[in-house]
N, C-alpha and C positions, 0 to 999 in steps of 0.2 A: 657883217663883213665876210668876204669870201677868201678862202685859202685854197691854193692848189696843193693837193696832198697826193703823194706817190707812195704806193705800196707795191713792192716788186716792180712790175712793168705797168701796173694799173694806175692811171692818173684820174683823180676825181676833183671836182670843185665842191668844197664843203662850206656851207653858210652857217656861221655861228655869230653870236653877239660880240661886238667889239669888247676887247678885254678878256675874252675867253681863254681858259687855261688849256694846257696840253691834255690834262685829265678830261676836260669836257670834250675835246676832240676824240680821244680814245673811246669815251663813252658813246659818242654819237656814232662811231664806226663799229660799235659792239665788239670791241677787242678787249682781251684781258691785259691789264697794265703790266703784269709780271712777265709777259712774253714778248716784249717789244722795246725798242728805243725810238724816241721822237727826236729828230734832228732837223736842222735847216738843210734844204736841198740845194747846196751850193758846192763849189769846188772844195772848199774847206767846210765840212759838215760840223756844225756846232750842236752839242746835245742840248735839249730843252727839258729841264726838269718838269715832271707832271704838274707841280704846283705853280709853275711860272706861266705868265701870259704868253700867248703865241706871238712871235714877231711878225711884222708885216712882210714876210718872205715866203717863198715856196717851202713846203714841209715834206720831209720823207719819213716814213715809218719803216723801221727795219725790224722784221720779225726774227726773233732769236729762239734758240732751243737750248735747254740745259738739262743736265741729268747726271746721274752718277753711275 
């Protein structure tokens, strides 16, 4: 199954097996799971927990920074 994934202004089409989780998507993109949020790319963005299956909707990954 294909998902449209947006990171910043970069839009990619990512092919993963049906039922893939947000964690699988993050792994495929070689990103660190502690440095991002996975959300639906809609007017009202809904967070997608890493252990949850990806919805059949466009996805946005928001890169975050934290520190002290």
